[in-house]
C-alpha positions in Angstrom: 3.3 -19.5 14.2 6.7 -18.2 14.4 6.2 -17.8 10.7 3.7 -15.6 10.9 5.9 -12.8 13.0 8.5 -13.0 10.5 6.1 -12.5 7.7 4.4 -9.6 9.2 8.1 -8.0 9.9 9.2 -8.5 6.3 5.7 -7.3 5.3 6.4 -4.1 7.4 9.5 -3.5 5.5 8.2 -3.9 2.3 5.1 -1.8 3.0 7.6 1.2 4.0 9.4 0.7 1.0 7.3 0.7 -1.9 3.7 -1.6 -0.9 2.6 -5.0 -1.5 3.2 -6.4 2.3 0.2 -8.0 1.9 1.6 -10.4 -0.5 3.9 -11.9 2.1 1.4 -11.7 5.2 -2.1 -12.7 3.4 -0.7 -16.3 2.2 0.8 -17.2 5.2 -2.4 -16.1 7.6 -4.8 -18.2 5.1 -1.5 -21.0 4.8 -2.5 -21.2 9.0 -6.6 -21.9 7.8 -7.7 -18.8 8.2 -10.1 -18.2 5.6 -9.6 -15.4 3.2 -11.9 -12.4 4.2 -10.4 -12.5 7.8 -6.8 -13.4 6.7 -7.2 -9.9 4.8 -8.9 -8.2 7.8 -6.2 -9.3 10.2 -3.4 -8.1 7.8 -5.1 -4.3 8.0 -4.1 -4.4 11.5 -1.0 -5.2 11.3 -0.6 -3.1 7.8 -2.0 0.4 9.5 0.2 -0.2 12.3 3.8 -0.7 9.9 2.3 2.2 7.8 1.5 4.3 10.5 5.1 4.0 11.9 6.5 4.1 8.8 4.8 7.2 7.5 5.5 9.1 10.8 9.5 8.2 10.3 9.5 10.2 6.6 7.3 13.1 8.3 9.8 13.6 10.4 12.7 13.4 7.9 10.8 15.6 5.4 7.9 17.0 6.9 3.8 16.8 6.3 2.6 17.2 3.0 0.1 20.0 2.4 -3.6 20.1 2.6 -3.5 16.2 3.6 -7.0 16.4 5.3 -8.8 15.8 2.1 -6.9 12.9 1.5 -7.2 11.5 4.7 -11.0 11.9 4.3 -11.4 10.1 1.0 -8.8 7.2 1.6 -10.8 6.5 5.0 -14.0 6.6 3.3 -13.3 5.0 0.0 -11.8 2.0 1.3 -14.1 1.6 3.8 -16.6 1.2 1.8 -14.4 -1.4 -0.6 -14.1 -3.5 2.4 -17.8 -3.5 2.8 -17.9 -4.5 -1.3 -15.3 -7.1 -0.5 -17.7 -10.0 0.0 -19.8 -8.9 -3.3 -17.4 -8.3 -5.7 -15.2 -11.2 -7.0 -11.4 -10.5 -7.5 -11.3 -12.7 -10.7 -13.4 -9.6 -12.1 -10.4 -7.3 -11.1 -7.5 -9.2 -11.9 -7.0 -8.5 -15.7 -7.7 -5.0 -15.0 -4.8 -5.4 -12.3 -2.5 -6.7 -14.6 -2.5 -4.6 -17.3 -2.3 -1.5 -15.1 0.5 -3.2 -13.9 2.6 -3.9 -16.8 1.6 0.2 -18.3 2.8 1.3 -15.3 6.1 -0.8 -15.1 6.5 -0.4 -19.3 6.2 3.5 -18.0 8.9 3.4 -15.6 11.2 1.5 -17.6 11.7 3.5 -20.8 11.1 6.9 -18.2 14.2 6.5 -16.0 14.0 10.1 -14.9 10.5 10.1 -13.9 10.5 10.6 -10.1 14.1 10.7 -9.8 15.2 14.0 -11.2 13.0 16.7 -9.0 11.5 17.9 -12.1 8.4 20.3 -11.8 5.0 18.6 -13.2 1.6 20.3 -14.0 0.1 19.9 -10.8 -3.2 18.5 -10.8 -4.7 18.2 -7.7 -8.3 17.1 -8.0 -7.0 14.4 -10.5 -4.7 13.3 -7.5 -7.5 12.8 -5.0 -10.1 10.9 -7.5 -7.4 9.0 -8.1 -6.2 8.3 -4.7 -9.9 8.0 -3.6 -9.9 5.2 -6.5 -6.9 3.6 -5.0 -8.2 3.7 -1.7 -11.6 1.8 -3.2 -9.4 -1.1 -4.4 -7.4 -1.2 -1.4 -10.6 -2.3 0.0 -11.2 -4.5 -2.3 -8.0 -5.8 -3.4 -5.4 -4.3 -2.0 -2.0 -5.4 -3.6 0.3 -2.5 -5.3 -1.8 0.1 -3.0 1.2 1.8 -1.7 2.7 1.7 -5.4 0.0 3.4 -7.4 -0.2 5.9 -4.7 3.4 6.7 -5.3 2.6 7.2 -9.5 -0.8 9.3 -9.2 1.2 11.5 -6.3 4.6 12.0 -8.7 3.0 12.0 -11.8 0.4 15.0 -10.4 1.5 17.0 -7.2 5.7 16.0 -6.7 7.4 15.0 -9.5 9.4 13.1 -7.3 9.5 9.5 -5.9 10.7 10.9 -2.3 8.3 13.2 -1.7 5.2 11.3 -2.8 6.0 8.4 -0.5 5.7 10.8 2.0 1.7 11.6 1.1 1.0 7.8 -0.1 2.2 6.3 3.3 0.0 8.5 5.0 -2.9 8.1 2.8 -2.1 3.9 2.6 -2.0 4.2 6.5 -5.7 5.7 6.1 -6.6 3.0 3.6 -5.9 0.6 6.1 -7.7 2.5 8.6 -10.7 2.7 6.8 -11.0 -1.1 5.5 -10.1 -2.3 9.0 -13.1 -0.4 10.5 -15.3 -2.2 8.0 -14.0 -5.4 8.7 -14.5 -4.6 12.3 -17.8 -3.8 11.7 -18.9 -7.0 10.1 -16.9 -9.7 12.9 -13.7 -10.3 10.3 -10.8 -9.1 12.7 -8.9 -11.5 14.7 -7.8 -8.8 16.6 -5.5 -10.7 19.2 -3.2 -12.4 16.4 -3.7 -9.4 14.7 -2.1 -7.0 17.6 0.2 -9.4 18.2 1.5 -9.5 14.5 1.5 -5.3 14.4 4.2 -5.5 16.6 6.9 -6.9 13.9 4.9 -5.5 11.4 5.8 -1.9 13.2 9.5 -3.0 13.5 9.7 -3.6 9.8 8.2 -0.6 8.9 10.4 1.6 10.9 13.6 -0.3 9.5 11.8 0.1 5.7 11.4 3.8 6.4 15.1 4.3 7.4 15.9 2.2 4.3 13.9 4.3 2.3 15.7 7.6 3.3 19.0 6.2 2.8 18.1 4.9 -0.6 16.1 7.8 -1.9 14.4 8.4 -5.6 16.4 5.6 -7.6 15.8 3.1 -4.6 12.5 3.3 -5.3 12.3 2.6 -8.6 14.0 0.1 -8.9 11.8 -1.2 -5.9 8.6 -0.5 -8.2 10.0 -2.4 -11.0 10.8 -5.2 -9.0 7.2 -5.1 -7.2 5.7 -4.9 -10.7 7.4 -8.5 -11.9 6.3 -10.2 -8.5 2.8 -8.4 -8.8 2.0 -9.0 -12.1 3.6 -13.2 -11.7 1.7 -13.5 -8.9 -2.3 -12.6 -10.5 -1.0 -14.8 -13.0 0.1 -18.3 -11.6 -2.7 -18.0 -8.8 -6.0 -19.7 -10.0 
């Protein structure tokens, strides 16, 4: 059981930095004999708590992004819908698409070293950013890995031009996707609340440390973390049966 709390702490740090903490905690939960859907649901308790703590830390440092209410609403609704659909949509169907998308993201960031790190102005497309955020939220409810990274990419490309500023909004939206999915899982009775709340404490501690790491490392650190996450995610998706 100790490994679950260590895993929750590490997952909180990863989620705060770039996203993808579920890659650590969900397999650990399943390793303790918890069914996949319940493991995903219980992970949302910890993930929501840690991401909120990271979001609060970043908002105190950089301020609250403008027009966040619309992103909060669409994240809650779409993630909840994705969670309800999780039991009927096979993740195997999504796997090839997600691998291709991850590779595209990795290649783009690798060949465009200035992207997200130079505070450059971008042609803002808020409606497209909102629609893509809703799609990512739905994906988070069904499957999840890489949600934070995808949000950072979308907000950087169509709103901010800066990884660090995008991370503030991404953490806030990601917290809402976790909450929306958690609500749907709770309605279905899939959440192990006592375990989830215990893991949330460790996840919050990891999230706070991760947010401080993010602030100290800046946009270039986020770029390196993003590329590392792409490699890890693609490897996991290719190697997992």
